[in-house]
C-alpha positions in Angstrom: -185.5 43.2 -26.7 -185.0 45.9 -29.4 -185.5 48.7 -27.0 -183.0 47.1 -24.6 -180.4 46.8 -27.4 -180.8 50.4 -28.4 -180.5 51.5 -24.8 -177.3 49.5 -24.5 -175.9 50.9 -27.7 -176.6 54.5 -26.5 -174.7 53.9 -23.3 -171.5 52.9 -25.0 -171.7 55.8 -27.4 -172.0 58.3 -24.6 -169.5 58.6 -21.7 -169.2 61.2 -18.9 -166.2 63.4 -19.6 -164.6 65.7 -17.0 -162.3 67.3 -19.5 -160.6 67.0 -22.9 -157.4 68.8 -24.0 -154.4 68.5 -26.3 -151.1 68.6 -24.4 -147.9 66.8 -23.5 -147.7 63.5 -21.7 -146.1 64.3 -18.4 -145.8 60.9 -16.7 -144.4 57.4 -17.3 -142.9 55.9 -20.4 -144.4 58.4 -22.9 -143.3 61.5 -21.0 -142.6 64.4 -23.4 -144.9 63.2 -26.2 -147.8 65.1 -27.5 -151.2 63.5 -27.0 -154.9 64.3 -26.8 -156.3 63.6 -23.3 -159.8 62.4 -22.5 -160.5 62.4 -18.8 -163.6 60.4 -18.0 -165.8 61.3 -15.0 -166.4 58.8 -12.3 -164.1 56.8 -10.0 -164.8 54.0 -7.6 -161.6 54.4 -5.6 -161.4 58.1 -4.8 -157.8 58.3 -3.5 -157.3 61.1 -1.0 -154.2 62.3 -2.9 -155.8 62.2 -6.4 -154.7 65.2 -8.5 -158.1 65.1 -10.3 -160.7 64.9 -7.5 -163.3 66.7 -9.6 -163.4 63.7 -11.8 -164.6 61.4 -9.0 -168.4 62.1 -9.3 -169.6 61.0 -12.7 -173.0 62.7 -12.1 -171.6 66.2 -12.4 -170.0 65.7 -15.8 -171.9 65.8 -19.1 -172.4 62.7 -21.2 -170.4 63.3 -24.3 -170.7 61.6 -27.7 -167.8 59.3 -28.6 -168.2 60.4 -32.2 -167.7 64.0 -31.2 -164.7 63.1 -29.2 -163.1 61.4 -32.1 -163.8 64.4 -34.4 -162.2 66.8 -31.9 -159.1 64.6 -31.7 -158.8 64.7 -35.5 -159.2 68.5 -35.6 -156.5 68.9 -32.9 -153.9 67.3 -35.1 -153.0 64.7 -32.4 -151.9 61.2 -33.5 -152.5 59.6 -30.1 -155.2 59.7 -27.4 -154.7 59.1 -23.7 -157.9 58.0 -22.0 -157.6 58.5 -18.2 -159.8 59.4 -15.3 -161.4 59.0 -13.0 -161.5 55.4 -14.0 -162.1 54.9 -17.8 -162.9 51.2 -17.4 -166.1 51.9 -15.5 -167.5 52.3 -19.0 -167.4 50.2 -22.1 -164.5 51.6 -24.1 -165.0 49.4 -27.2 -166.9 51.9 -29.3 -164.7 54.9 -28.6 -161.5 53.0 -29.2 -162.9 51.5 -32.4 -163.7 55.0 -33.7 -160.2 56.2 -32.8 -158.4 53.2 -34.4 -160.5 53.5 -37.6 -159.1 57.1 -37.8 -155.5 55.9 -37.5 -155.0 57.1 -34.0 -153.0 55.4 -31.3 -154.9 54.6 -28.1 -153.3 54.8 -24.6 -155.1 53.8 -21.4 -154.4 54.7 -17.8 -156.3 52.5 -15.4 -156.3 51.2 -11.8 -157.2 47.8 -13.3 -160.0 47.0 -10.9 -162.9 47.1 -13.5 -163.7 44.9 -16.4 -161.4 45.3 -19.4 -162.8 46.8 -22.6 -161.5 48.5 -25.6 -158.6 48.1 -28.1 -155.4 49.8 -26.8 -151.9 50.3 -28.2 -150.5 51.0 -24.7 -151.8 50.2 -21.2 -150.5 51.9 -18.2 -151.6 50.1 -15.0 -151.5 52.4 -12.0 -152.8 50.2 -9.1 -153.9 51.9 -5.9 -152.9 50.3 -2.6 -155.5 48.0 -1.2 -157.4 47.8 -4.5 -156.1 44.8 -6.3 -156.2 44.8 -10.2 -157.4 41.8 -12.1 -154.9 39.1 -13.0 -155.8 39.7 -16.7 -154.8 43.4 -16.7 -151.4 42.5 -15.2 -150.8 40.3 -18.2 -151.8 43.0 -20.6 -150.1 46.1 -19.1 -147.1 47.6 -20.9 -146.3 49.8 -18.0 -146.7 49.6 -14.2 -146.8 53.0 -12.5 -147.0 53.0 -8.7 -147.5 56.3 -6.8 -145.3 56.6 -3.7 -146.8 58.5 -0.8 -145.5 56.6 2.2 -142.9 53.9 3.0 -145.6 51.2 2.8 -146.1 52.0 -0.9 -142.8 50.4 -1.8 -143.9 47.0 -0.6 -147.2 47.5 -2.5 -145.1 48.3 -5.6 -143.2 45.1 -5.2 -146.4 43.1 -4.7 -147.7 44.5 -8.0 -144.4 44.0 -9.7 -144.5 40.3 -8.9 -147.7 39.9 -10.8 -146.7 41.9 -13.9 -145.1 40.4 -17.0 -141.3 40.4 -17.2 -141.2 42.9 -20.0 -143.5 45.4 -18.3 -141.9 48.8 -17.8 -141.7 49.6 -14.0 -142.1 53.2 -12.7 -142.3 54.7 -9.2 -143.9 58.1 -9.1 -143.8 60.5 -6.1 -147.2 61.7 -4.9 -147.1 65.4 -5.9 -148.0 67.0 -2.6 -145.2 65.1 -0.9 -142.6 65.3 -3.7 -139.8 66.9 -1.7 -140.2 64.4 1.1 -140.4 61.2 -0.9 -138.2 61.8 -3.9 -134.9 61.2 -1.9 -136.3 57.9 -0.7 -137.4 56.9 -4.3 -134.0 57.8 -5.7 -132.3 55.7 -3.1 -134.7 52.8 -3.8 -134.2 52.9 -7.5 -130.4 52.9 -7.1 -130.7 49.7 -5.1 -133.5 48.2 -7.3 -132.5 49.1 -10.8 -135.4 47.4 -12.6 -137.5 50.3 -11.4 -137.4 53.8 -13.0 -138.7 57.1 -11.7 -141.7 58.8 -13.2 -142.1 62.5 -12.5 -145.2 64.6 -13.2 -143.2 66.8 -15.5 -146.3 68.6 -16.8 -146.7 70.1 -13.3 -143.1 71.4 -13.5 -143.8 72.8 -16.9 -147.1 74.2 -15.6 -149.2 72.8 -18.5 -152.4 70.7 -18.3 
């Protein structure tokens, strides 16, 4: 039993990390704010349009100490951390978020919502992927719902997700980057007719920063 407990403890203290960097949040409600980004490796959805496809395979990314991550965040001067992916909730985020909160850092999560919820978060961005339904619990916890629009069918998916979110959840439609010029006119028109939605742009790509 002791060995099993030690093994379990080791797993939550090490997570596969595709990349870490200090930059500017480019999407959603917190656009324009500085934050330290931790992109975990591994994703169980693998969307064809994902802008971080190298993060899909956890096996190609090193296991990184959560203690080391927290130390690098402090050295960067950041006051908030965005944990994204891949899919962060494939791993137990409890230990990492505890370390970050103990150091006075704000913790932001971006998730598809299909995995078990762990961690302590100041802000949860739920970004559901069509055909992969988030858990009912994450809908109740999400501060922000961000739906990527690639085709016309994604609008109905967005409304399906909206119906499950809490009334005070911020609502964003975001054009899929490779189809930006084709879908943005349709999104603009949709938001003008459905004003509870807002538009999220990947502004970091326009700024050409990570």
